[in-house]
C-alpha positions in Angstrom: 106.4 87.5 55.9 108.1 84.5 57.5 106.9 82.5 60.5 109.0 81.5 63.4 108.3 78.8 66.0 110.0 79.0 69.3 110.0 75.9 71.5 110.5 75.3 75.2 109.6 78.7 76.5 109.0 78.6 80.3 105.5 79.3 81.5 106.9 82.2 83.6 108.4 83.9 80.6 105.3 83.4 78.5 103.1 84.8 81.3 105.4 87.9 81.5 105.0 88.4 77.7 101.3 88.0 77.9 101.1 90.6 80.7 103.3 93.0 78.7 101.0 92.5 75.7 97.9 93.1 77.8 99.3 96.2 79.5 100.1 97.7 76.0 96.7 96.6 74.5 98.3 94.3 72.0 98.1 90.6 71.1 100.9 88.3 72.2 102.1 88.0 68.6 102.2 91.8 68.2 104.1 92.2 71.5 106.6 89.6 70.5 107.1 91.1 67.1 107.7 94.5 68.6 110.2 93.2 71.2 112.1 91.3 68.5 112.2 94.4 66.2 113.4 96.7 69.0 116.1 94.2 70.0 117.4 93.8 66.4 117.3 97.6 65.8 119.4 98.3 68.9 122.8 96.9 67.7 125.8 96.7 69.9 127.8 99.4 68.1 124.9 101.8 68.6 124.8 101.1 72.4 128.5 101.6 72.7 128.2 104.9 70.8 125.5 106.1 73.1 127.5 105.2 76.2 130.5 107.0 74.8 128.4 110.1 74.0 127.0 110.0 77.6 130.5 109.7 79.1 131.7 112.7 77.0 128.7 114.8 78.2 129.3 113.9 81.8 133.0 114.8 81.6 132.0 118.3 80.5 129.9 118.9 83.6 131.4 120.7 86.6 130.0 118.0 88.9 132.6 115.3 89.6 131.3 111.9 90.3 133.0 109.6 92.7 134.3 106.2 91.9 131.5 103.8 93.0 134.0 100.9 93.3 136.0 102.8 95.8 132.9 103.6 97.8 131.8 99.9 97.8 135.3 98.8 99.0 135.2 101.4 101.8 131.7 100.3 102.8 132.6 96.6 102.8 135.7 97.3 104.9 133.6 98.6 107.8 
């Protein structure tokens, strides 16, 4: 396996990773490895396909959803 060195990570980000690792009962290295693997496994085409599938399912439902942009415009106009 290869090693990677990442420089200049802010303390805040590092602390958040440490907290994530602790909450999952893993070491920092294990947590970072898992986050990287999940990120790489979820490719953009896959995300777009899932979104397309979800839109298709929602169109089949009898419930009609309103346009949120229209609702925001109406609310801001008040």
